[in-house]
C-alpha positions in Angstrom: 2.7 0.4 31.1 5.8 -1.7 29.8 6.3 -2.7 26.0 8.6 -6.0 25.8 10.2 -6.3 21.9 11.5 -9.9 21.2 13.5 -9.9 17.7 13.2 -13.3 15.9 13.3 -14.8 12.3 9.7 -14.6 11.2 10.0 -18.5 10.1 9.5 -19.0 14.1 7.0 -17.2 14.7 4.7 -20.0 14.5 6.8 -21.7 17.5 6.9 -18.5 19.2 3.4 -17.7 19.7 2.9 -21.5 21.2 5.0 -21.4 23.4 4.3 -17.4 24.7 0.2 -18.9 24.6 1.1 -22.0 26.6 2.5 -19.5 29.3 -0.9 -17.3 29.4 0.7 -14.6 27.5 -1.9 -13.1 25.2 -1.3 -9.8 25.2 1.3 -9.8 22.0 1.4 -8.1 18.5 3.0 -9.6 15.7 4.8 -7.1 13.2 5.3 -9.5 10.0 7.7 -8.1 7.5 6.4 -7.5 4.1 7.5 -5.8 1.3 4.4 -3.5 -1.0 3.8 -5.0 -3.9 1.7 -3.5 -7.3 -0.9 -5.8 -9.2 -2.9 -5.0 -11.9 -5.7 -4.2 -9.1 -3.2 -1.3 -7.5 -1.1 -2.5 -3.9 -0.5 -5.9 -2.1 1.4 -7.1 0.9 4.2 -9.8 0.2 5.2 -11.5 3.5 8.9 -11.9 3.7 9.7 -15.4 5.0 13.1 -14.9 5.6 13.6 -11.6 7.3 13.4 -10.8 11.4 9.9 -10.0 12.8 9.2 -8.3 16.4 7.1 -9.8 18.7 5.4 -6.4 21.4 4.4 -7.9 24.4 2.3 -5.3 26.4 2.7 -5.6 30.4 0.7 -3.8 33.1 2.2 -1.3 35.3 1.1 -3.4 38.1 3.2 -6.3 37.0 6.6 -6.4 38.1 9.1 -5.6 34.8 12.2 -7.6 35.7 10.3 -10.8 36.8 8.2 -10.4 33.8 11.0 -9.9 31.5 12.9 -12.6 33.8 10.4 -15.5 33.1 9.8 -14.5 29.5 13.6 -14.9 28.9 13.6 -18.5 30.5 10.4 -19.1 27.9 12.5 -17.6 24.9 16.1 -18.6 25.7 17.3 -18.2 21.8 15.8 -14.6 21.2 16.8 -11.4 21.9 14.4 -9.3 24.0 14.5 -5.9 25.5 11.6 -3.8 27.6 10.6 -0.3 27.2 8.4 2.0 29.4 5.3 3.7 27.4 2.5 5.8 28.0 -0.5 3.9 28.3 -3.3 4.9 25.7 -6.1 6.4 27.3 -9.2 6.8 24.5 -10.7 9.4 27.3 -7.9 11.7 27.1 -6.8 11.3 23.5 -8.5 13.0 21.0 -7.7 12.9 17.0 -8.3 15.9 14.9 -8.5 16.1 11.3 -7.9 19.1 9.0 -11.0 19.6 6.5 -10.2 18.5 3.3 -11.0 21.2 0.9 -12.7 19.1 -2.8 -11.1 22.6 -4.4 -15.0 23.3 -6.1 -16.6 25.2 -2.9 -17.2 22.1 -0.7 -14.9 20.2 2.2 -15.1 17.2 3.9 -14.7 17.9 7.8 -15.8 16.5 11.3 -16.9 19.4 12.4 -20.6 18.6 13.2 -20.8 22.6 13.5 -20.2 23.3 9.5 -22.2 24.5 7.1 -23.8 21.5 6.0 -24.9 23.1 2.5 -21.3 23.0 1.3 -19.5 20.2 3.7 -20.1 16.7 3.8 -19.4 15.9 7.9 -18.1 12.3 8.8 -17.7 10.7 11.8 -13.9 11.1 12.8 -13.7 7.8 14.8 -15.5 5.6 12.2 -14.4 5.5 8.6 -13.0 9.4 8.2 -10.3 8.0 6.6 -12.1 7.2 3.4 -12.5 10.7 3.0 -8.8 11.0 2.7 -8.2 8.9 -0.2 -7.5 10.5 -3.9 -10.7 7.9 -5.4 -13.0 9.2 -2.8 -12.4 12.9 -3.2 -12.6 12.5 -7.1 -15.6 10.7 -6.8 -17.2 13.5 -4.4 -16.1 16.2 -6.8 -18.2 14.6 -9.9 -20.9 14.2 -7.8 -21.5 17.6 -6.0 -20.4 18.9 -9.5 -23.8 18.1 -11.0 -27.3 18.9 -10.0 -28.8 15.1 -9.3 -32.1 16.4 -8.4 -34.8 13.5 -8.8 -32.0 11.5 -9.6 -32.0 7.4 -8.5 -28.3 6.2 -7.5 -26.8 3.1 -7.1 -23.4 2.9 -4.5 -21.7 -0.2 -5.2 -19.0 -0.5 -2.3 -20.7 2.3 -0.1 -18.7 1.8 2.9 -19.3 4.7 5.3 -21.9 6.1 3.3 -19.4 8.9 2.0 -20.4 8.8 -1.6 -23.9 8.6 -0.5 -23.9 11.7 1.2 -22.5 13.4 -1.9 -24.9 11.9 -3.5 -28.1 13.1 -1.3 -26.1 16.2 -0.8 -26.0 17.1 -4.6 -30.0 16.3 -4.9 -30.9 12.5 -5.5 -34.2 11.4 -4.9 -32.9 8.0 -3.6 -29.9 6.0 -3.1 -29.2 1.9 -3.3 -25.8 1.3 -1.0 -24.4 -2.3 -1.5 -21.6 -3.8 0.7 -20.4 -7.0 1.4 -20.2 -6.0 5.2 -23.4 -4.8 7.5 -22.2 -1.1 7.5 -26.0 0.3 8.6 -24.8 1.9 11.7 -22.1 4.2 10.3 -23.9 4.6 7.7 -26.9 6.2 9.3 -24.7 7.7 11.4 -23.1 9.8 8.8 -26.3 10.6 7.4 -27.7 11.9 10.4 -24.7 14.2 10.8 -25.5 15.7 7.2 -29.2 16.1 8.7 -30.2 13.4 5.7 -33.9 12.0 6.4 -32.7 8.0 6.6 -35.9 7.1 4.1 -33.9 8.3 1.5 -31.4 5.2 1.4 -31.9 1.5 1.6 -28.6 -0.4 2.4 -28.4 -3.8 1.1 -25.8 -6.2 2.5 -24.3 -9.2 0.7 -21.9 -10.1 -2.4 -23.0 -8.3 -6.1 -24.0 -11.6 -7.3 -26.7 -12.5 -4.7 -27.7 -8.7 -4.7 -27.6 -7.0 -8.0 -29.5 -9.4 -9.6 -32.4 -9.6 -7.5 -33.0 -5.5 -7.7 -35.3 -4.7 -10.3 -34.8 -0.9 -9.8 -32.9 1.1 -13.1 -30.4 4.0 -12.3 -29.8 7.0 -13.6 -26.0 7.1 -11.6 -23.8 4.1 -10.7 -20.8 4.6 -8.4 -18.3 1.4 -8.4 -15.4 2.6 -6.1 -13.6 -0.8 -5.1 -11.4 -1.4 -7.9 -11.2 -2.5 -11.4 -11.4 -6.4 -11.8 -14.3 -6.4 -9.1 -15.9 -4.2 -11.5 -15.9 -6.0 -14.5 -16.6 -9.0 -12.2 -20.0 -7.5 -12.1 -20.0 -5.4 -15.3 -23.0 -6.9 -17.0 -25.1 -6.7 -14.0 -24.5 -3.1 -13.7 -25.2 -2.2 -17.1 -28.6 -4.2 -16.7 -29.3 -1.6 -13.9 -28.4 1.4 -16.3 -30.9 3.8 -17.5 -30.6 4.8 -21.0 -29.1 8.0 -19.8 -27.4 6.7 -16.8 -23.9 8.1 -15.6 -21.5 5.5 -14.6 -18.8 6.1 -12.3 -15.6 4.2 -12.0 -13.1 4.7 -9.4 -10.1 3.0 -7.4 -8.3 2.4 -10.5 -4.6 2.7 -11.1 -2.8 4.2 -13.6 -0.9 1.3 -15.1 -4.1 -0.9 -15.2 -7.0 1.9 -15.9 -7.0 1.5 -19.8 -7.6 -2.2 -19.9 -10.4 -1.6 -17.5 -11.7 0.8 -20.0 -11.5 -1.2 -23.2 -13.6 -4.0 -21.2 -16.2 -1.6 -19.7 -16.5 0.2 -23.5 -17.0 -3.1 -24.8 -20.8 -3.5 -22.9 -21.8 -0.2 -25.0 -20.9 2.1 -22.7 -18.6 5.6 -23.9 -16.0 6.9 -21.2 -16.8 11.0 -21.5 -14.0 12.0 -18.5 -10.7 10.4 -16.9 -9.6 12.2 -13.9 -6.4 11.0 -11.6 -4.7 12.2 -8.6 -1.5 10.8 -8.0 -2.0 7.2 -9.5 -5.6 6.7 -9.2 -7.6 7.0 -11.4 -11.6 7.8 -11.8 -13.6 7.3 -15.0 -17.0 8.5 -16.5 -19.2 6.7 -18.4 -22.9 7.1 -20.3 -24.3 5.2 -22.8 
């Protein structure tokens, strides 16, 4: 396979895309120039409108690359381009291997389906295994797996791959209500199966918190919110309504330049912070009444 690389001012990207589409060239990837920024809720991206961008056009081996490149030079006369030969990606021959993540409490996150399920959280490597790599996910799992949750009812807001739902059930939780804005049933059920967990121990609700949480009449012993500070504050009133008087609230996905503001708002709802853990710049707070 060949890749043709075009370098051009980012402000010209719309015009270039139109020229490529008009000429039936669709296999294009635009690499947007950006810088990483910080905001009260974590990190963001800011596009650099005055910088240069690159377009990667992928061309099959069956094409005559000299002719293809010559046609492109005619279409994009004002821009430089070059072609390079690359190895085509074959998913049948490619295998991604993830090393186990040691939670430093006797538990590991792993993709090894033959692992000891009594001390492992097994995730699908082809799905959302990356969530297990993040500092906030690891810390939430440490908290959940540290305590016995036997007989407890858990609410997991922003469940994603279901890794924290799996952790709660492994810690003995009786039932988990998992909420996410997108339909995550397939990947959550797969990760439950990998851990030999009964699907009847979980319900998955899809939608935004204000349409999902309010109608839920259940009270929970543990609530997990690992999606960010401002998002937590948007739903904190509803969360408190669904917490038993002895319940534990885990708030994660926070950054250390903003967690005190979040803490102040959460404590104003009658909750008391009982622990603060952090790894790198990421913070996890735990509350109870």
